[in-house]
N, C-alpha and C positions, 0 to 999 in steps of 0.2 A: 537493674532498671536505670533508665537514663535520668529520671527526675525523682529526687527524694523529697517527700513531703515533710517539712518541719512543722507545719501548721494543719489544722487549728491547734492552738496551745490549750492544754488542760492542766490544771494544777490541783493538788489535793486540797480538800476542805476539811479542816480538823474540828472535832467537837468532843466534848467529854463522853467517854464510854465508847468511842469508835473502835471497832475491831480492825487493826492494821494487818494486812496480809502482804505476801510477796508482791502482788500486783501494785499495791499502794506505794511501796518503796521504789519499785522500778519506775512507776509513773513520776515519782519525785525526781529521780535522776534524769529521766528522759526530758522532762520539762526544761530543766536548766541546760542540759546538753544541747537540745535542739535550738533553744533561743541563742545560746552563745555561738553555735556553729553557723546559724543563719546570719548573724551579725558579722562573723568572720568573713563569710562568703560575700556579703553585700557591701560591707564597709572596706575591707582590706583586699579582697581578691584571693588569689592563691599563688603559691610558689615558695621559694626559699626566703626565709626571714633573716637568717644569719648562719655563717659557717657552712658545713656540709661540703667542704672542698674535697675533690677527688684527686688523689696523688698516686702516681705509679710508684710502687715500692720496688718492684723488680720487673723482669721481662714478662711475667705472667700474673702478677698480683697488683691489686690496688688497695689503697686505704681511704676510707671515708671518715673525714674529721667530724668532731662533734658539732651539733648545730640544731636548728629548728626550722620548721616549715609548716605551711597550711595547705591542705590538699583541696581539690575542687569541691568537696562537700563541707568545707569549713572545719575539718578535723585537724587538731594540732598533732604534728609529728615531731618528736624530740629524740635526738640521738645523744645520749648522755656521755658517751666515751668513744674514742676512735675505734674503728672496725677495719681489720685487714682481711681481705678475701682473695682467694684465687679464682680467676675468671672461669676456668673450666669446671669448678665445683659449684658454680652459682646456677640457680634456676634459670632456664631459658637459653643457656649457652649450649650450642650444638657444635660437634666436631666435624661437620660435613665440609667446611671450607674455612680456611684460615686468613685469607686475604680479604678482609671485610671491615666494615665499621659496625660496632655494637654500641648500644645505649644502656648505661647503668641507670636504673630507675629505683625510686623509693616510694613506698605506699604505706598507708596506715594499716595497722594490724592489731588485733586484740588476742591476748593469750590468757587462758585460765591458769591460776596458780594457787598454791596452798590447799591441797586436798584435805578434806576433813571428813569425819564420820558423821553421817546423817541418820538420826534415829527415826525421823518421820518416814523416810523412804523404805526403811527395812520391813515395815509391815505390808508394803505394797509390792516391792520387788526385792526379794531377798538377795538377788545376784548383783544389785547396784545399790550399795549402802554408802558410797562415797560421793562427795561433791566438792566443788572448789569454793574457797572462801574469798578470793580476790580475782579481779580482772585487770590484767596489766595492759595499759594502752601503749602499744609498742609499734614496731615498724617491720617491714621486710624489704630486703634488697634483692633485685633480680635483673636479668638481662633481657632486653628486647633487641632483636637483630634487624628489625625493619624500622625505618624512620616513620614517625607518625604522619598521618594525613594532616596538612596544615589546617583544614577546617575543623578538625577534632579538638584542637587546642582551645581551651576556654578563652573567651574575649579575643579570639584571633581575628574575627571579621569586623571589629568595631570601626576601625579606621581604614583598613586595607582589605583587598581581596587577593588571595594567593591561589593560583591554579597550578596543577602539575602538568607540565608539557611532556615529560618523559620520565619513566622510572623503571629500573630493574635492580638486580642485586648489587650492582657496582656503581651505577650512575643515577642521579636524579636531577632534573632541570625544573626549576620553579620560576613562575612569573608573578610578580607582585605589582598591583596597580592601586591607586587610591580609590575609595568608594565614591567620593564626590569631588568635582572640580567646578570652577566657574567658567562661563563662556570666554573663550580666547585665552584661557590661562595656560601658562607653561608649567609642565609637571614632569616628574621622572617615573619611568617604569624600570623596575629592578629585575634583572635576571640573575638567579642564584644557581650555581652549579655545585653539587655535592657528589663526591666520588671517593672510592677507596684509593689508597696511596699507590698501589701497584696495578691499577686498572689500565694504565697506559696514558699517553698524552691525549688530552681531550681537545676537540675542535668542533665548533658548532656555527652553522650559518643558515640563514633562512630569509625569506621575504615576508615582511610583516603585512598581515591582512588586518584592516581596521575599518571601522565605520564611525564617522564624525570625529575621528582622531587623526592628526597629521604628525608624521615623523619629521623633526626639524632637519636632521642630517641625512635624510634618505631612508627608504624603506628596507634597505639591505642591512641586516644585523649580522655581525661576525664576531666570533670569539676564538682565540687561539691560546691554549695553555702555554705559558713560558717554559722553556727547557731547563733554565738554570736552577730553579727551585720549585719542586712540585708540592702542592698543598692539597688538602682534602676539600677545601671550599674556596670558591671564587664568586665575585659579584661584579656585575657591570651595570651601568645606568644608561638608559636611553632617554633622550630629551624629546618630549611630545608636546603637542599643543591641541587644546580642545576646540571644537567647533564653536561658532558664535551663536548657535541656536540654543534657546533656553528650554529646560525641562524635557530633555530627550536623553536617550541612553546611547552611549558609545561603547564599542567593543574593540578589543585588541587581542590578536592571536597570531598563529602561524599560518601562512598561506599554504593551501593544500599542495602537496608534492613539491614543495620548495625547500624543505629542511634537509640538511646534510649534517648528521651527528656521527662523529668518528671517535674511536679509541685507537690511537695509532693509525693503522691502515684498515681496521675493521669498521665497516659502516653499520650503524644501528638503525632499526626500522621504527619510524614514528608513525603510528597508525591512527591513534585517537587525536582528534583536534579539540583542544581546550581553549576557550576564549574568556578573557577577563572583561567584566562589565563595569562601566564607569558612568555615573549619573552626572549630567551637566545641569547644574542648578544655578539660580540667580542669587539666592541668599548666601551669606557668608558660610563657608564650609564648617568652621568651628561651631557656629550656632546650630547647624543642622546635625552635626555629630552629637552634640550635647542633647539636643531635642530627641534624637533617636534613642539615646541611652536612657534618659529619664522616663520616656514614654513606653518603653518595652514592658511587657507583662512580668509579673513576679515569677511565673514559671520559667519564662525565657531567661530571666536573670539568674535563676538557680539551676539552670540546665547544666549537666555535667556528663562526662563519659561514664559508661557502665562500670569500668574498672579504673577509677581515677588514680593517677600516679604523677610523679614529678620526674622529669628527665634531668638527672644530676650531671651527667657527663656523656660526651661522645668519645669513645675509645677507638682509636685507629689502630688496626692490627695489620701486620705484614707477615707473609709466610717466610719461614726460615727453616729450610729443609723439610722434615716431616712434621713440624710443629709451627707455632706462631710466637711472635714477640709483640709487646706493646710499643708502638712507635710514638704515639702522641695521645694526650688526654686534653679535651676541650671542655671547659666548665660550662654548665647550664646552657647547652647549645641553642635552646629556643627561648631564652630570655625570661624564664619563669622565676621572677623575683617579686617580693613584696617589700615596699618601702614604707616605713612608718611615718607618721605625720611630721615629726621633728626633722627627719631627713628630707622630706619633701619641701618643708619650709626653707631649710638651708639651701637646697638645690635651687629653689625658685629665687631666693635672695641672691644667690650667686649668679643666676642668669640675668637678673635685673642689673647687677653690677657690671656684668660683661656688656649688656646693652648700653649702659651709660658710658662705658669706656671704649666702646666700639668706634673705630675711626681715629682714636688718639694714638699718636706714635711718639716714640723716643727718637730724637734726631741727633745725629753726630756728624761733625764736619771735620775735614782734614784739608789743609791748604799746603800746596807744595810749589816750589819755584821752578819755572821752566827756563830753558836757555832763550836768549833773545832771538826773535824771529819765528819762534814756534807758535802755533795757534793755541789759544787758551783751551783748557780741558775741563769738562764738567761731566762727572759720572754720578749716578744715583744707584745704590744697591738697597734692596728691601729684604729684610729677614722677617717672614710672617710669623715664625715661631716666637720671636721676641718683640714683634711690632716695632721694629727699629728701621729707621731710614738713615743711611749713611751717604753723605755727600763728599765726593773727592773733587777738589778744585785745584787746577793748575794754572798759575799766572806767570806769563813771561816776564823776565827782568829786563828793563830798559828797552832799547830798540837797536836793531842792527848789530854791531859788534861792541856796543857800549861806548862810553866816552873815552877816546884815546885808546881803544882796544882793551878796555878794562870792563869786566862784568863782575857782578856780585850776586850772592844768594845765601840762603840758609838751608840747613838740613838737620832734622832731628834723628838722632841715633838712639834707639831704645837700649837701655842697659838692664839686663836681667840679673837677679840674684844668683850667686854661684857658691858652691861649696867646694868643688874641686878646683884648685887654683895652681897656677905655675909659680914656683918660688925661685927667685933669682939667686945668684951666688951670695948675695948679701942678706938673704932671708926675707925679702920684701914680697908679699903676695901680689899677683897681677893677673889680669885677664883682658883680652882684646875683643872689641866689637866693631862691626864695619857697616857702612852704609851701602846702598846699592850703587850702581853706576850712575853718575851725574853727567848730563850733557852740558858743557859750558857754552856752546853756541859760537865758539870762535873758529870752528873749522878744524881741519886736520893740521898736524904739526905740533911742535913743542910749545907748551905754555908754562908760565910761571904761576904757581898756585900758592896762595897764602891763606892761613886759617886763624881763627881766634875763637875763644870760648865765650858764648853769649848767655847771659842770665837775665831773668825778669823777676823782680821781687814783688811779692804780694803784700809787703809791709806798707801800711798807709803812711807812716812817717817818711819812708823812703820816697813814696810818691810825692809827698809835699815838698821834699827837698830836691825833687827832680833827679834823683839818682837811683830810681827803681830799676832802670835798665842799665846793665853793665856789659861791656865787651872787653874781655881780657885778652890782650895780645902778648905773644911770647910765652914765658913760663909763668903760670898763675900762682905757683908756690912762693913767688916773691912776696905776695901779700899775706902769706900764712901767718897767723898770730896777730894780725892787725885788724882794725875796724873795717878794712876793705877785703877781708878774706872771703873767697867765694863760698856760697852755701853748698854747692855740690861737692862730692868727694873729689879728691885729687885725680886728674886724668892727664894723659899725654895724647897729643893729636898728631897724626901723620897722614900723608896723602900718597897716592899712587896714580899716575896719569897713563892714559892709553893714547898716544899721539895719532895712531892710525884710525882710531874710532872717534876722536874728538870728545872723549869722556874721561872722567877720573873718579876715584873712590876715596872716601875719607874713613880712617880708622881711629878709634880711641882706645887707649889702654887704661883700664881702671886699676888704681894702685892699691885698693883695699876693698874688702867685701862691703856691700851696702844693700839697701832696699832698692827695688826696681824704680827707675826714673828715666827720663829722656835727656840726653846731652844735646843742646842746640849749638851747632857750629856755624859761624859766619865764614864764608869763603870769598876770596877775590881771585879772579883769573886774568892774566895778562898775556897777550900775544903780540909780539913785535911786528909780525907780518900784517896782522889785521890793523894795527895802529898805523903802520906805514901806508897801507892802501887806503885807509880812511882819513888820513891827515890832509889838511889843506895848507895854504900858504901861511907861514908863521906858526904852524902847529907843531913843528919839529921840536922847538925848545920846550914846549909844554909836555911833549911825549918823553923827552929826555929827562925832564924833571920828575915826571911820574915814574919812569923806569928806575931812576936813581933812588927815589923814595921807597919803591917796592923792594929794591935790592937791600937797602939799609934795613928795612923792616924784616926782610928774610934773614939777614945775618943776625939781627938781634933776637929773632924768635925762631931759631933753628929747632927748638924743642916742639914748637907748635906746627911746624911745616909738615 
């Protein structure tokens, strides 16, 4: 029967001298069971409460983990210990075809236990003098090889309407649309494709037929299953807009004789035309849905299938020679879950927090120096997974070829921790790290490049003394052991130039293992050709002085070059 009556409720009335019979004790149990089950159904719904995960043990067997559930009649189902079963030995599994999807279901079941001798029955029926002392509230596991009708699932049509566009043993195409929309509202129609793994490559195209509903990106709907990775389920979304008329019914479906559904090169025949109905209403959709739910009759709220069960898993099988193997197990394919009040509260609180933090981003910026004459650069990268905005800014140094053919800039070279190190003949560990190619902007030809180690201290006292920024020229180990010793580990700096490219690269050699950090290197580049071409009257002396100073610095800081 589709509707089980829990009501009206009757309970025993006790008085002194009352003769209690089997009927009285059964009524006592039925009273409390029916009330509890009705509250389970109306307050909590139905589905998996906890556990009941289905795991493939081998190619032909699955294990159902311990857990609990409530069925569509409000009855509790408890699996107290894991259960391992071979599919071919389960009820409902047929061996007529192996390339298919099957559904593992669980249902409430009662079993009599503890047989006892009954004296009262022996005087009536001498051949049946035994009865059972207990009833075990248990369960049964079985296989269903056909997917359920979407309309048969309890509470399936509260917010959406799902219609079957096509269905056979290998393929099922479903269309889901909302029950209510507002005039002019944009909404999504979902097309879901379910298939067996070895059914072939699926393709589907059709012209949408609609009334008072408009397709935003055209009425031609197309889906092509990708070749690289075949799945058993796919879903696409189609953006639609409702008519501006109020209190009318819109429809969406497949235009007659326009659908082309193929598995590889085999075309399937779509004969029945199914349309989804959408009510266009003026009031807020959420208020209308809540009103429909609370105003429905008690019998409608307690309506359930004739054989209620819960679909624990969809098991995808593929044919392997004369038998089958389990390819994949998908948990609770139709979302039959029950969430308790504490979980719902936490989820709602989490949603409120996400709403509060929506639109807030973590920003990161990176500034680099460009060669003179190059245009400034500005790039923005957004990582939606981390809500992070990264800004990369490139600023040209100076203008033209710099003053007297000299340009300058800085580069940060990241140093990573290392465990495998190179050991010199003197036993000192070292490892080298390099920058990318740097355009100095002085054109092609030979250039003189000088480098120095640059540090910025975060010490407030150093800032007060105006020595928070330090640029070490030459060999920085000269200051080792003094108050001017660099904070960073000891490094050596070298350069390599590419005259034909007009670029160079900086390398640093770390002399000892350390934590990860960035080495900031200040560089100067000088080109005699650029200086000569850019000099004016009386500028030659200044260029000679600059070149002499750079050469002296180069000879003094050969370790840093």
